[in-house]
N, C-alpha and C positions, 0 to 999 in steps of 0.2 A: 502491500499499501502503498501507498507516495504524500508523503506526510508536505501541511498549509506552510507559507511561511511568509506573514503576518507581514512582513517587512517587504517585500515583493509584492505580494496584495493589495497592501497601499501602497507603495511606492506605483503600480504600473494603473492602478483607480486612477493617483493623482497627476497624474504628466508627470513629474522631481524626476529628474538627468537621473542622481545617486541617492538611494538608501542613506547616508550622512546626511545629504539636504531636507530628509524631511524632520526633521524642529523648524527649521522656516517656516517650516506648513503644519504647523501647529492647528489652525481653523481649517482648512482643507482634512489635515485628519483626524481631529475631532467628527467633525459630520458620517465621514466616511468609517468612525468607528463606529460610532451611534444607528449602522446599520445594517454589522455581523448580531448576527448568536453568537452568545456569548458556548456558546461550546464549538466552534470553529474552529480554534484551533488550540492544544496544550494553556492549559494554566500558566509554564514552567518561559514556551515563548509572549508569554500575551505581555507576561511582569516584563521581564528584559524587553517586551517594545517600549512599554508605558517608563516606565525609568531613560529609557533612553532618549525618544524625541519629548516626551512634560517630560522630565525629572523628578514624576514622582513613581510611588506605590497600585502596581492595578487597583488595590482592590479603591485604591482613593476616586480613580476617573472613574470605579462601576460605580459611587457611593457618590458619587455629582451626578451621572448617569438616569438614576432611582430618584435626585432632586431633579431633573430638570424632564421630569416623562410629561407632571400634570402640567410645567408651562410649554410645553411644546402645543399639549392637546389643546389648551387653551385658547393661545396664536397661530395657532391653521386655523382656528373654528371662522 
């Protein structure tokens, strides 16, 4: 089974040239990350991605996503 790689997947979705550029595209990365199902990638890979791009633990990102769910629904009405 081929393991998915969140770094290259997100890189492809936002169209940046290098994986090392991802932190420069935090807003775009954030929008793509919110679309992913939580089980799409192994937890250790999500943790590495979160720390590399956003500088925080993955658990912090998931908490922020949960907080924003209600706001996203309100602003999309």
